[in-house]
Backbone as CSV, one residue per row, in Angstrom:
resi,resn,N_x,N_y,N_z,CA_x,CA_y,CA_z,C_x,C_y,C_z
1,MET,0.828,-1.175,0.000,0.000,0.000,0.000,0.876,1.242,0.000
2,GLY,0.559,2.204,-0.846,1.339,3.432,-0.940,0.953,4.431,0.121
3,CYS,1.856,5.319,0.395,1.616,6.381,1.366,1.147,7.622,0.618
4,ILE,0.140,8.282,1.126,-0.368,9.506,0.519,0.160,10.678,1.329
5,PHE,0.843,11.581,0.637,1.408,12.770,1.273,0.601,13.965,0.807
6,MET,-0.061,14.640,1.741,-0.900,15.777,1.370,-0.562,16.982,2.241
7,PHE,-0.622,18.143,1.627,-0.503,19.395,2.361,-1.146,20.480,1.519
8,ARG,-1.422,21.590,2.116,-2.052,22.703,1.407,-1.015,23.427,0.551
9,SER,-1.457,23.898,-0.622,-0.526,24.579,-1.525,0.041,25.844,-0.905
10,ASN,-0.714,26.501,-0.020,-0.181,27.715,0.596,0.989,27.408,1.531
11,ARG,1.114,26.165,1.979,2.270,25.780,2.783,3.493,25.556,1.903
12,LEU,3.278,25.301,0.622,4.373,25.119,-0.324,4.897,26.463,-0.828
13,ARG,4.025,27.430,-0.907,4.415,28.758,-1.389,5.431,29.391,-0.460
14,GLN,6.248,30.225,-1.024,7.292,30.973,-0.328,8.501,30.128,0.057
15,ARG,8.500,28.837,-0.258,9.694,28.031,0.013,10.756,28.362,-1.021
16,ILE,11.981,28.417,-0.579,13.100,28.734,-1.453,13.385,27.527,-2.343
17,VAL,13.614,27.803,-3.631,13.885,26.729,-4.588,15.365,26.761,-4.955
18,ILE,16.017,25.597,-4.794,17.441,25.450,-5.055,17.644,24.467,-6.198
19,ASP,18.499,24.831,-7.161,18.884,23.934,-8.250,19.999,23.043,-7.724
20,VAL,19.774,21.724,-7.644,20.776,20.823,-7.078,21.990,20.663,-7.982
21,ASN,21.862,20.934,-9.282,23.000,20.822,-10.194,24.016,21.946,-9.983
22,SER,23.532,23.155,-9.760,24.427,24.302,-9.597,24.544,24.763,-8.149
23,ALA,23.683,24.230,-7.270,23.627,24.635,-5.859,23.307,26.124,-5.719
24,GLU,22.535,26.658,-6.661,22.159,28.061,-6.624,20.678,28.220,-6.329
25,ARG,20.365,29.320,-5.686,18.965,29.660,-5.412,18.328,30.165,-6.699
26,ILE,17.200,29.595,-7.065,16.481,30.009,-8.259,15.498,31.115,-7.915
27,GLY,14.811,30.962,-6.813,13.773,31.900,-6.389,12.944,31.240,-5.314
28,TYR,11.641,31.479,-5.372,10.756,30.842,-4.406,9.468,30.420,-5.100
29,VAL,8.773,29.469,-4.488,7.524,28.972,-5.054,6.482,30.067,-4.973
30,GLY,5.949,30.437,-6.141,4.927,31.466,-6.194,3.542,30.890,-6.378
31,ASP,3.470,29.748,-7.074,2.177,29.151,-7.371,2.386,27.700,-7.800
32,VAL,1.304,26.995,-7.960,1.343,25.618,-8.446,0.367,25.472,-9.601
33,GLU,0.668,24.548,-10.505,-0.251,24.209,-11.596,-0.762,22.803,-11.309
34,ILE,-2.080,22.642,-11.361,-2.712,21.378,-10.990,-3.492,20.812,-12.161
35,ASP,-3.347,19.517,-12.380,-4.130,18.813,-13.391,-5.571,18.738,-12.889
36,GLU,-6.501,19.252,-13.660,-7.902,19.316,-13.232,-8.529,17.941,-13.057
37,ILE,-8.100,16.980,-13.846,-8.710,15.645,-13.787,-8.176,14.836,-12.605
38,SER,-6.846,14.780,-12.477,-6.258,13.944,-11.417,-6.130,14.679,-10.088
39,GLY,-6.099,16.021,-10.135,-5.910,16.787,-8.912,-4.465,16.834,-8.453
40,ARG,-3.530,16.356,-9.274,-2.117,16.330,-8.918,-1.407,17.599,-9.384
41,ILE,-0.401,17.972,-8.625,0.433,19.103,-9.025,1.264,18.672,-10.223
42,THR,1.247,19.469,-11.294,2.037,19.158,-12.475,3.278,20.036,-12.589
43,LYS,3.205,21.266,-12.084,4.335,22.195,-12.157,4.332,23.120,-10.952
44,LEU,5.519,23.561,-10.599,5.658,24.654,-9.649,6.020,25.893,-10.445
45,ILE,5.402,27.002,-10.127,5.733,28.277,-10.744,6.685,28.974,-9.779
46,ILE,7.920,29.181,-10.256,8.972,29.737,-9.421,9.160,31.206,-9.775
47,ARG,9.099,32.051,-8.781,9.364,33.482,-8.968,10.854,33.701,-8.769
48,LYS,11.494,34.145,-9.833,12.935,34.365,-9.791,13.234,35.744,-9.221
49,HIS,14.261,35.808,-8.401,14.704,37.065,-7.818,16.197,37.191,-8.005
50,GLY,16.673,38.378,-7.929,18.103,38.613,-8.036,18.432,40.015,-7.617
51,GLY,19.701,40.307,-7.601,20.126,41.648,-7.248,20.240,41.852,-5.752
52,LEU,20.313,43.081,-5.370,20.529,43.473,-3.992,19.443,42.938,-3.075
53,LEU,19.829,42.063,-2.165,18.923,41.481,-1.172,17.684,40.839,-1.797
54,SER,17.793,40.416,-3.043,16.694,39.749,-3.755,15.419,40.584,-3.803
55,LEU,15.546,41.882,-3.903,14.380,42.756,-3.946,13.786,42.874,-5.344
56,PHE,14.557,42.522,-6.368,14.108,42.707,-7.734,13.596,41.414,-8.319
57,ARG,12.378,41.427,-8.807,11.773,40.256,-9.413,12.243,40.142,-10.858
58,LEU,12.720,38.959,-11.246,13.284,38.748,-12.574,12.412,37.883,-13.470
59,GLY,11.197,37.624,-13.091,10.313,36.799,-13.904,9.971,35.497,-13.220
60,GLU,9.417,34.586,-14.007,8.984,33.294,-13.475,9.441,32.173,-14.387
61,VAL,9.626,30.998,-13.796,9.888,29.783,-14.558,8.943,28.708,-14.053
62,ALA,8.601,27.779,-14.936,7.762,26.635,-14.568,8.657,25.412,-14.454
63,VAL,8.592,24.731,-13.344,9.379,23.528,-13.116,8.434,22.339,-13.043
64,PRO,8.610,21.349,-13.930,7.747,20.167,-13.882,7.908,19.413,-12.561
65,TRP,6.835,18.849,-12.069,6.857,18.128,-10.799,7.896,17.005,-10.810
66,GLU,8.135,16.394,-11.964,9.101,15.301,-12.081,10.532,15.764,-11.810
67,SER,10.801,17.069,-11.915,12.142,17.608,-11.693,12.433,17.875,-10.219
68,ILE,11.431,17.735,-9.379,11.611,18.003,-7.953,12.211,16.780,-7.290
69,THR,13.330,16.990,-6.576,13.991,15.872,-5.908,13.645,15.785,-4.424
70,ALA,13.328,16.925,-3.797,12.978,16.912,-2.375,12.208,18.183,-2.019
71,VAL,11.287,18.030,-1.060,10.530,19.162,-0.527,10.721,19.147,0.982
72,GLY,11.348,20.198,1.497,11.566,20.307,2.930,10.717,21.413,3.531
73,ARG,10.959,21.698,4.798,10.182,22.731,5.482,10.460,24.129,4.944
74,GLU,11.695,24.372,4.483,12.066,25.696,4.006,12.474,25.714,2.540
75,PHE,12.881,24.552,2.004,13.452,24.499,0.672,12.769,23.469,-0.213
76,VAL,12.842,23.720,-1.526,12.454,22.746,-2.544,13.686,22.558,-3.417
77,LEU,14.124,21.318,-3.567,15.283,21.020,-4.396,14.818,20.507,-5.747
78,VAL,15.354,21.102,-6.814,14.996,20.691,-8.173,16.262,20.344,-8.934
79,LYS,16.148,19.397,-9.882,17.319,18.994,-10.639,17.446,19.696,-11.966
80,THR,16.430,20.447,-12.352,16.509,21.211,-13.586,15.539,22.372,-13.540
81,VAL,15.903,23.448,-14.189,14.980,24.575,-14.310,14.477,24.562,-15.734
82,ALA,13.182,24.615,-15.893,12.590,24.439,-17.213,12.242,25.742,-17.891
83,ILE,11.002,25.970,-18.119,10.481,26.951,-19.060,10.334,28.334,-18.452
84,ASP,10.932,29.347,-19.099,10.681,30.730,-18.690,9.258,31.104,-19.075
85,LEU,8.573,31.791,-18.196,7.191,32.207,-18.478,7.145,33.659,-18.902
């Protein structure tokens, strides 16, 4: 029997997203994309930041759920950054 892991999407938002290949901060989770039929998360929408104290927003990227390697209390680790939005 499989284990079901559930949490509210607002608990996922604001977590810092780290690219495990480069060990660099990409940004933070701004939103999620959900498949209407299955109810599963298909992508995380990452808000990219940069510059002085990360005050400047640099756009968004969509990361497929399959690229996520770990979700912790403060961080989300991804193995690839996908599509610029």
